[in-house]
Kinemage of the C-alpha trace (Angstrom):
@kinemage 1
@onewidth
@group {chain A} dominant
@subgroup {mainchain}
@vectorlist {calphas} color= white
{ca asp a 1} P -9.765 -0.221 27.249
{ca asn a 2} L -10.017 -0.216 31.025
{ca leu a 3} L -13.109 -2.436 31.030
{ca asp a 4} L -11.410 -4.836 28.650
{ca arg a 5} L -8.309 -5.057 30.839
{ca leu a 6} L -10.537 -5.786 33.822
{ca gly a 7} L -12.149 -8.656 31.952
{ca arg a 8} L -15.559 -6.980 31.874
{ca lys a 9} L -16.204 -7.970 28.266
{ca ser a 10} L -19.916 -7.248 28.032
{ca gln a 11} L -19.485 -3.758 29.472
{ca ala a 12} L -16.523 -3.114 27.186
{ca glu a 13} L -18.632 -4.144 24.181
{ca ala a 14} L -21.445 -1.843 25.307
{ca ala a 15} L -18.966 1.048 25.525
{ca met a 16} L -17.694 0.249 22.029
{ca arg a 17} L -21.241 0.285 20.684
{ca gln a 18} L -21.874 3.621 22.351
{ca met a 19} L -18.723 5.014 20.748
{ca ala a 20} L -19.634 3.605 17.331
{ca ala a 21} L -23.102 5.190 17.581
{ca ile a 22} L -21.580 8.698 17.592
{ca asp a 23} L -21.278 9.974 14.021
{ca pro a 24} L -17.588 10.681 13.245
{ca glu a 25} L -17.060 14.176 11.887
{ca asp a 26} L -15.166 12.931 8.800
{ca asn a 27} L -13.908 9.765 7.132
{ca glu a 28} L -10.508 10.014 8.807
{ca ala a 29} L -12.149 9.947 12.240
{ca leu a 30} L -14.347 7.049 11.124
{ca asn a 31} L -11.291 5.153 9.905
{ca asp a 32} L -9.465 5.774 13.199
{ca met a 33} L -12.436 4.350 15.088
{ca leu a 34} L -12.629 1.317 12.806
{ca asn a 35} L -8.907 0.634 13.177
{ca trp a 36} L -9.336 0.707 16.935
{ca leu a 37} L -12.257 -1.733 16.693
{ca val a 38} L -10.208 -4.015 14.438
{ca glu a 39} L -7.331 -3.999 16.951
{ca his a 40} L -9.829 -5.079 19.615
{ca lys a 41} L -11.332 -7.724 17.293
{ca ala a 42} L -14.791 -6.195 17.719
{ca trp a 43} L -15.936 -7.754 14.451
{ca thr a 44} L -19.674 -7.482 15.071
{ca ile a 45} L -19.412 -3.761 15.732
{ca val a 46} L -17.190 -3.274 12.662
{ca asp a 47} L -19.882 -4.951 10.556
{ca glu a 48} L -22.561 -2.767 12.164
{ca ala a 49} L -20.534 0.369 11.422
{ca ala a 50} L -20.043 -0.744 7.812
{ca arg a 51} L -23.803 -1.053 7.399
{ca lys a 52} L -24.512 2.240 9.157
{ca tyr a 53} L -21.984 4.220 7.118
{ca ala a 54} L -22.337 2.241 3.876
{ca asp a 55} L -22.409 5.374 1.717
{ca arg a 56} L -19.116 6.582 3.186
{ca phe a 57} L -17.452 3.200 2.769
{ca glu a 58} L -18.260 2.912 -0.908
{ca asn a 59} L -16.526 6.223 -1.647
{ca asp a 60} L -13.427 5.931 0.537
{ca pro a 61} L -10.742 3.338 -0.277
{ca met a 62} L -9.191 3.284 3.194
{ca leu a 63} L -12.547 2.574 4.837
{ca leu a 64} L -13.061 -0.317 2.423
{ca tyr a 65} L -9.547 -1.617 3.120
{ca thr a 66} L -10.228 -1.495 6.856
{ca leu a 67} L -13.393 -3.499 6.276
{ca ala a 68} L -11.417 -5.918 4.091
{ca gln a 69} L -8.865 -6.274 6.880
{ca ala a 70} L -11.666 -7.129 9.294
{ca cys a 71} L -13.011 -9.753 6.878
{ca glu a 72} L -9.528 -11.270 6.513
{ca ala a 73} L -9.066 -11.375 10.278
{ca gln a 74} L -12.361 -13.259 10.611
{ca gly a 75} L -11.181 -15.851 8.088
{ca asn a 76} L -13.345 -14.666 5.211
{ca ser a 77} L -10.588 -14.279 2.631
{ca lys a 78} L -12.983 -14.268 -0.313
{ca leu a 79} L -15.012 -11.327 1.007
{ca ala a 80} L -11.779 -9.556 1.999
{ca ala a 81} L -10.457 -9.875 -1.557
{ca glu a 82} L -13.741 -8.652 -3.035
{ca thr a 83} L -13.810 -5.652 -0.688
{ca ala a 84} L -10.175 -4.770 -1.407
{ca ser a 85} L -10.925 -5.011 -5.123
{ca arg a 86} L -13.738 -2.474 -4.727
{ca ala a 87} L -11.322 -0.153 -2.936
{ca leu a 88} L -8.727 -0.477 -5.708
{ca lys a 89} L -11.272 0.514 -8.353
{ca leu a 90} L -12.038 3.855 -6.691
{ca asn a 91} L -10.388 7.006 -8.094
{ca pro a 92} L -9.502 5.232 -11.362
{ca gln a 93} L -7.545 8.172 -12.824
{ca asp a 94} L -6.303 9.842 -9.633
{ca gln a 95} L -2.678 8.737 -9.401
{ca arg a 96} L -1.982 10.688 -6.221
{ca gln a 97} L -4.826 9.024 -4.298
{ca his a 98} L -3.524 5.575 -5.229
{ca val a 99} L -0.026 6.484 -4.025
{ca ile a 100} L -1.436 7.832 -0.745
{ca ala a 101} L -3.495 4.652 -0.239
{ca ala a 102} L -0.443 2.507 -0.995
{ca ile a 103} L 1.672 4.313 1.608
{ca lys a 104} L -1.029 3.985 4.279
{ca leu a 105} L -1.516 0.287 3.541
{ca lys a 106} L 2.228 -0.327 3.653
{ca asp a 107} L 2.416 1.396 7.054
{ca arg a 108} L -0.314 -0.967 8.293
{ca gly a 109} L 1.571 -4.020 7.053
{ca leu a 110} L -0.964 -4.784 4.302
{ca phe a 111} L 1.732 -5.288 1.698
{ca gln a 112} L -0.160 -7.073 -1.080
{ca trp a 113} L -2.899 -4.451 -1.153
{ca ser a 114} L -0.245 -1.745 -0.992
{ca glu a 115} L 1.539 -3.298 -3.979
{ca asn a 116} L -1.728 -3.350 -5.920
{ca glu a 117} L -2.217 0.370 -5.250
{ca tyr a 118} L 1.343 1.231 -6.280
{ca arg a 119} L 0.991 -0.743 -9.507
{ca ser a 120} L -2.315 0.971 -10.230
{ca ala a 121} L -0.640 4.367 -9.786
{ca ile a 122} L 2.202 3.318 -12.109
{ca lys a 123} L -0.278 2.119 -14.724
{ca ile a 124} L -2.099 5.479 -14.660
{ca gly a 125} L 1.217 7.136 -15.543
{ca pro a 126} L 2.488 8.721 -17.628
{ca pro a 127} L 5.925 7.052 -17.499
{ca ala a 128} L 8.947 8.915 -16.104
{ca arg a 129} L 6.835 11.589 -14.413
{ca tyr a 130} L 7.235 12.548 -10.767
{ca leu a 131} L 4.436 10.512 -9.161
{ca thr a 132} L 5.002 7.534 -11.443
{ca val a 133} L 8.691 7.333 -10.521
{ca lys a 134} L 7.874 7.871 -6.842
{ca ala a 135} L 5.402 4.987 -6.971
{ca gln a 136} L 8.000 2.785 -8.670
{ca thr a 137} L 10.671 3.752 -6.148
{ca phe a 138} L 8.439 3.208 -3.112
{ca leu a 139} L 7.183 -0.110 -4.501
{ca ala a 140} L 10.714 -1.330 -5.212
{ca glu a 141} L 11.871 -0.457 -1.693
{ca met a 142} L 8.871 -2.238 -0.162
{ca leu a 143} L 9.503 -5.343 -2.265
{ca his a 144} L 13.172 -5.259 -1.255
{ca asp a 145} L 12.123 -5.089 2.407
{ca gln a 146} L 10.026 -8.214 1.756
{ca arg a 147} L 13.112 -9.878 0.212
{ca gln a 148} L 11.479 -9.904 -3.216
{ca asp a 149} L 14.622 -8.489 -4.769
{ca leu a 150} L 14.095 -9.691 -8.333
{ca ala a 151} L 10.670 -8.057 -8.441
{ca ala a 152} L 12.145 -4.892 -6.890
{ca ala a 153} L 14.914 -4.781 -9.507
{ca glu a 154} L 12.416 -5.259 -12.340
{ca val a 155} L 10.320 -2.319 -11.124
{ca leu a 156} L 13.384 -0.046 -11.113
{ca his a 157} L 14.531 -1.455 -14.451
{ca glu a 158} L 11.309 -0.227 -16.023
{ca ala a 159} L 11.589 3.120 -14.226
{ca ser a 160} L 15.192 3.578 -15.321
{ca asp a 161} L 14.412 2.748 -18.949
{ca asp a 162} L 11.498 5.196 -18.947
{ca ile a 163} L 13.610 7.976 -17.439
{ca glu a 164} L 16.441 7.492 -19.911
{ca lys a 165} L 13.999 7.459 -22.831
{ca ala a 166} L 12.377 10.670 -21.570
{ca val a 167} L 15.793 12.351 -21.344
{ca lys a 168} L 16.650 11.277 -24.901
{ca asp a 169} L 13.294 12.700 -26.018
{ca gly a 170} L 14.299 16.085 -24.657
{ca gln a 171} L 12.861 16.237 -21.139
{ca ser a 172} L 15.101 17.798 -18.522
{ca leu a 173} L 15.940 16.019 -15.277
{ca asp a 174} L 14.421 18.959 -13.401
{ca asp a 175} L 11.066 18.204 -15.028
{ca leu a 176} L 11.436 14.513 -14.244
{ca asp a 177} L 12.636 15.136 -10.682
{ca ser a 178} L 14.668 11.949 -11.054
{ca asp a 179} L 18.278 10.861 -11.280
{ca pro a 180} L 18.626 8.032 -13.818
{ca lys a 181} L 22.068 7.020 -12.522
{ca thr a 182} L 20.815 6.682 -8.950
{ca thr a 183} L 17.810 4.654 -10.103
{ca arg a 184} L 19.981 2.391 -12.245
{ca ser a 185} L 22.499 1.906 -9.429
{ca arg a 186} L 19.763 0.903 -6.980
{ca met a 187} L 18.379 -1.508 -9.582
{ca his a 188} L 21.773 -3.253 -9.833
{ca tyr a 189} L 21.926 -3.480 -6.037
{ca phe a 190} L 18.562 -5.277 -5.980
{ca tyr a 191} L 19.751 -7.629 -8.736
{ca ala a 192} L 22.841 -8.283 -6.604
{ca cys a 193} L 20.672 -9.132 -3.602
{ca his a 194} L 18.716 -11.551 -5.765
{ca glu a 195} L 21.904 -13.233 -6.976
{ca glu a 196} L 23.100 -13.475 -3.374
{ca ser a 197} L 19.911 -15.337 -2.445
{ca leu a 198} L 20.724 -17.846 -5.196
{ca lys a 199} L 24.332 -18.098 -3.928
{ca his a 200} L 25.624 -16.828 -7.283
{ca arg a 201} L 28.548 -14.913 -5.847
{ca asp a 202} L 30.183 -14.028 -9.181
{ca lys a 203} L 26.939 -12.580 -10.537
{ca gln a 204} L 26.341 -10.771 -7.258
{ca ile a 205} L 29.765 -9.098 -7.500
{ca glu a 206} L 29.145 -8.280 -11.184
{ca glu a 207} L 25.883 -6.493 -10.351
{ca leu a 208} L 27.493 -4.585 -7.484
{ca gln a 209} L 30.302 -3.439 -9.761
{ca lys a 210} L 27.793 -2.261 -12.365
{ca gly a 211} L 25.972 -0.314 -9.655
């Protein structure tokens, strides 16, 4: 960092290479290092690290997403998409890992990849269970933050329907860890936001009153 601020680029790059040559003790440490390299646009060293630790990358979604981010930043959108797709396919039946990846990607501002992870977790299911509803809730809130209110409402509409069906089938709310009324109310709020964006004031008010 100091060398870079002083404009001593070649020495800064040499220091980065020296850092990258030290084997990180675990994948989290490796990912931290890669994120730092991405922030400094040290693309060549990121590529070198990806080759050196290829076996780790292919088994860790967040490492692959970091590599995909580096590809995107270098203008290689096709390779970025392919790399992100490989990341999404990992842990095909582990719902929790997909939710964790989605949260981390959202925190890094990688919203489309985060959405893909949330939707993968929802698809794993089963419907109306704790992690499924959490994934639906987190996804809906993220979409709302991106002003995609219709999509957010549709996600909660599905969640609400699933919860109400589960209750009718005899599951208790304690087992579901969900409140169908709260979910339905939030859904109507998102529909209201969508109607506001279309300047449909009457429909906006109607949705708010339903909520």
